[in-house]
VMD Tcl script that draws the C-alpha trace (Angstrom):
set ca {
  {34.32 24.38 36.21}
  {31.33 26.75 36.41}
  {28.28 25.48 34.66}
  {26.16 28.13 32.88}
  {22.45 27.34 32.58}
  {19.16 28.93 31.45}
  {19.00 32.76 30.94}
  {22.57 33.40 32.17}
  {23.98 31.26 29.29}
  {21.90 33.22 26.81}
  {23.18 36.63 28.18}
  {26.83 35.44 27.98}
  {26.26 34.37 24.26}
  {24.67 37.70 23.33}
  {27.46 39.68 25.11}
  {30.14 37.81 23.20}
  {29.15 39.64 19.91}
  {28.12 38.30 16.50}
  {29.39 34.67 16.83}
  {27.93 33.83 13.44}
  {30.71 35.70 11.74}
  {33.38 33.74 13.63}
  {34.20 30.16 12.54}
  {33.98 27.76 15.47}
  {33.58 24.09 16.34}
  {30.50 23.06 18.33}
  {31.45 22.52 21.98}
  {29.77 22.17 25.39}
  {28.27 25.77 25.15}
  {26.54 25.17 21.80}
  {25.26 21.73 22.98}
  {23.91 23.37 26.15}
  {22.32 26.10 23.97}
  {20.61 23.51 21.83}
  {19.41 21.61 24.81}
  {18.05 24.82 26.31}
  {16.23 25.56 23.05}
  {14.72 22.22 22.81}
  {13.57 22.41 26.46}
  {11.93 25.75 25.77}
  {10.24 24.50 22.57}
  {9.79 20.74 22.76}
  {8.76 18.81 19.67}
  {5.08 17.52 19.80}
  {5.28 13.74 20.41}
  {3.69 11.42 17.90}
  {0.14 10.60 18.75}
  {-0.02 7.05 20.16}
  {-3.78 6.93 19.58}
  {-3.55 7.71 15.83}
  {-6.35 5.93 13.94}
  {-5.47 3.00 11.73}
  {-6.81 4.88 8.73}
  {-4.43 7.88 9.35}
  {-1.52 5.32 9.51}
  {-2.40 3.88 6.16}
  {-2.88 7.31 4.23}
  {0.68 6.91 2.79}
  {-0.31 3.77 1.08}
  {-1.73 3.83 -2.47}
  {-5.44 2.80 -2.79}
  {-6.27 3.17 0.95}
  {-8.88 5.90 1.52}
  {-9.07 7.94 4.64}
  {-12.88 8.05 4.87}
  {-14.24 4.76 6.27}
  {-17.72 5.93 4.98}
  {-16.48 5.38 1.47}
  {-15.46 1.82 2.11}
  {-17.10 -1.26 0.58}
  {-15.93 -4.82 0.12}
  {-16.26 -7.09 -2.90}
  {-17.11 -10.79 -3.26}
  {-14.06 -11.70 -5.38}
  {-13.65 -15.38 -4.86}
  {-10.75 -15.85 -7.19}
  {-7.94 -17.80 -5.48}
  {-4.98 -17.53 -7.78}
  {-4.26 -17.28 -11.54}
  {-2.12 -15.69 -14.35}
  {-1.03 -12.06 -13.93}
  {-2.21 -9.72 -16.78}
  {-1.75 -6.04 -17.37}
  {-4.10 -3.84 -19.35}
  {-3.88 -0.07 -20.50}
  {-6.74 1.86 -19.14}
  {-7.01 4.14 -22.16}
  {-6.66 1.79 -25.06}
  {-7.61 -1.47 -23.60}
  {-4.51 -3.34 -24.82}
  {-3.65 -6.20 -22.52}
  {-0.74 -8.51 -22.20}
  {-0.06 -11.67 -20.20}
  {2.72 -11.25 -17.62}
  {3.10 -14.79 -16.39}
  {2.33 -18.25 -17.93}
  {1.37 -20.23 -14.82}
  {-1.77 -19.71 -12.70}
  {-0.12 -19.63 -9.39}
  {-0.03 -15.89 -8.46}
  {-2.15 -13.73 -6.26}
  {-2.76 -10.16 -5.29}
  {-0.52 -8.21 -7.82}
  {0.34 -4.64 -7.34}
  {2.48 -2.08 -9.27}
  {5.74 -0.75 -7.85}
  {5.57 3.07 -8.11}
  {7.18 4.81 -11.08}
  {7.80 1.69 -13.24}
  {6.36 -1.41 -14.80}
  {7.48 -3.91 -12.32}
  {4.83 -5.85 -10.42}
  {4.83 -7.47 -6.92}
  {2.69 -10.46 -6.37}
  {2.18 -13.45 -4.05}
  {3.10 -16.96 -4.92}
  {2.16 -19.20 -2.11}
  {3.74 -17.42 0.95}
  {6.51 -15.84 -1.14}
  {6.53 -12.16 -2.17}
  {7.83 -12.08 -5.81}
  {8.85 -9.34 -8.13}
  {7.76 -9.64 -11.83}
  {10.07 -7.79 -14.29}
  {10.40 -7.46 -17.94}
  {8.11 -8.38 -20.84}
  {8.12 -12.14 -19.85}
  {7.44 -11.36 -16.14}
  {10.57 -13.10 -14.89}
  {9.98 -13.69 -11.17}
  {12.42 -13.02 -8.35}
  {11.58 -13.95 -4.70}
  {11.96 -11.17 -2.30}
  {10.63 -12.46 0.97}
  {8.56 -15.27 2.60}
  {5.73 -14.05 4.87}
  {3.99 -16.82 6.79}
  {0.25 -16.66 6.24}
  {0.44 -13.92 3.51}
  {-3.06 -13.21 2.26}
  {-2.72 -10.19 -0.01}
  {-0.55 -7.24 -0.93}
  {-2.43 -3.94 -0.34}
  {-0.25 -1.24 -1.85}
  {3.07 0.48 -1.87}
  {3.89 3.62 0.06}
  {3.56 6.82 -1.96}
  {6.54 8.38 -0.20}
  {8.73 5.36 0.27}
  {8.58 2.70 -2.59}
  {10.52 0.28 -0.40}
  {7.51 -0.12 1.78}
  {4.68 -2.43 0.97}
  {1.42 -2.89 3.09}
  {0.21 -6.51 3.27}
  {-2.35 -8.45 5.04}
  {-1.61 -11.88 6.66}
  {-3.69 -14.54 8.32}
  {-2.74 -15.43 11.94}
  {-2.55 -19.02 13.22}
  {-5.82 -18.22 15.13}
  {-7.52 -17.21 11.83}
  {-7.40 -13.37 12.39}
  {-6.11 -10.60 10.22}
  {-2.80 -8.92 10.73}
  {-1.41 -5.83 8.92}
  {2.32 -5.43 8.39}
  {4.65 -3.25 6.49}
  {7.24 -5.11 4.47}
  {10.66 -3.64 3.31}
  {11.32 -4.79 -0.19}
  {15.15 -4.25 0.15}
  {15.63 -6.01 3.49}
  {12.58 -8.33 3.87}
  {12.02 -6.90 7.31}
  {8.39 -7.11 8.48}
  {6.94 -4.49 10.89}
  {3.57 -5.24 12.43}
  {0.82 -2.51 12.29}
  {-1.64 -3.24 15.03}
  {-5.35 -2.36 14.80}
  {-7.88 -1.91 17.62}
  {-10.28 -4.77 17.78}
  {-12.74 -2.58 19.85}
  {-12.78 0.16 17.24}
  {-15.66 0.22 14.84}
  {-13.77 2.20 12.35}
  {-10.82 -0.22 12.40}
  {-13.22 -3.04 11.90}
  {-14.76 -1.35 8.81}
  {-11.29 -0.69 7.43}
  {-10.15 -4.20 7.90}
  {-13.33 -5.53 6.22}
  {-12.59 -3.14 3.29}
  {-8.88 -4.33 3.06}
  {-10.27 -7.94 2.93}
  {-12.19 -7.03 -0.22}
  {-10.88 -5.92 -3.66}
  {-12.67 -2.64 -4.36}
  {-10.23 0.21 -4.30}
  {-10.54 4.01 -4.16}
  {-7.74 6.04 -5.81}
  {-7.37 9.71 -6.56}
  {-8.09 8.95 -10.14}
  {-11.22 6.90 -9.63}
  {-12.57 3.52 -8.38}
  {-11.43 0.02 -9.23}
  {-13.81 -2.95 -8.51}
  {-14.92 -6.33 -9.45}
  {-18.30 -7.20 -10.79}
  {-19.99 -10.50 -11.55}
  {-21.77 -11.41 -14.78}
  {-24.12 -14.22 -15.80}
  {-25.11 -15.47 -19.26}
  {-27.51 -18.18 -20.22}
  {-26.04 -20.67 -22.68}
  {-27.10 -24.04 -24.17}
  {-25.05 -25.70 -21.40}
  {-26.76 -23.68 -18.68}
  {-26.01 -20.34 -16.87}
  {-22.39 -19.22 -17.02}
  {-21.13 -16.93 -14.34}
  {-17.87 -15.03 -14.22}
  {-16.33 -11.84 -12.86}
  {-14.67 -8.82 -14.52}
  {-12.60 -5.86 -13.41}
  {-14.08 -2.34 -13.92}
  {-12.53 1.05 -13.62}
  {-14.57 4.19 -13.09}
  {-12.57 7.40 -13.40}
  {-13.71 10.49 -11.63}
  {-16.92 11.93 -13.35}
  {-16.62 9.17 -15.97}
  {-18.38 6.00 -16.86}
  {-17.36 2.57 -15.58}
  {-15.33 0.64 -18.11}
  {-14.77 -3.15 -18.23}
  {-10.99 -3.18 -18.44}
  {-10.36 -6.93 -18.10}
  {-12.99 -8.17 -20.64}
  {-12.43 -11.77 -19.61}
  {-15.44 -13.19 -21.38}
  {-16.48 -16.33 -19.31}
  {-13.22 -16.36 -17.37}
  {-12.88 -15.32 -13.82}
  {-10.79 -12.21 -13.30}
  {-10.10 -10.16 -10.25}
  {-7.73 -8.87 -7.50}
  {-7.06 -5.69 -9.43}
  {-4.64 -2.87 -8.59}
  {-4.04 0.49 -10.36}
  {-0.58 1.94 -11.31}
  {0.59 5.10 -9.65}
  {0.00 7.08 -12.90}
  {-3.49 5.55 -13.24}
  {-2.67 4.38 -16.80}
  {-2.57 0.55 -16.18}
  {-4.42 -2.04 -14.23}
  {-2.83 -5.40 -13.12}
  {-5.17 -8.23 -12.29}
  {-5.47 -12.07 -12.04}
  {-7.01 -14.15 -14.67}
  {-8.29 -17.49 -13.30}
  {-9.92 -20.61 -14.54}
  {-12.26 -20.74 -17.47}
  {-15.98 -21.16 -16.58}
}
mol new
graphics top color blue
foreach p $ca { graphics top sphere $p radius 0.5 }
foreach p [lrange $ca 0 end-1] q [lrange $ca 1 end] { graphics top cylinder $p $q radius 0.2 }
display resetview
């Protein structure tokens, strides 16, 4: 059988008349035409040298400008999960045990993801009933959900050698996909340092942890609180923990609520 290729195939198709008006089933000719069109206008391949910051733009609370990054000295290990309304300041306790770390909101709802040991758990309902989703060896913190795919969660883990490793976790399947960084890149190093801290930059404003100290009869008491500063607004103490360490905050996708950890009383 004669094979038609390139311009000759295009001329034959044009000479056949208005094919769009005639129903037909795709066959060798249309497949060949598609291949010819793709060869003439190939798709741009994905950039293998895309920066780590560009890869993380899809995740909530991860800024693109490394110049705006700064870490924080939140030393809180684990605690109870609390949720507070940014506007009214009304707070509620989501869990009754102080064994949780690094809570984040799932987009578009009130459910919260958190770490309990190496387990990623989902906290649902007023009582914060927990359901285990996956176990991630060395899980250090949850960083945020994808703005375009709520099934994807960015997390940071500690390797056996003591280094940091970024991965994307599928909530539905528990599959973990490693996201490599360049150890020789200064910008990647700055971004990884930022991810290890607890300060977060969102479109609605900044969320950060600040330490306090107060002199009492028993001596100086120190603790930390969670602050939110909206764009062009004043910083507000949203946790109001009053001598109790609070930290590890995250903002909801609608910027109306903050979830954080309340630790031991100091």
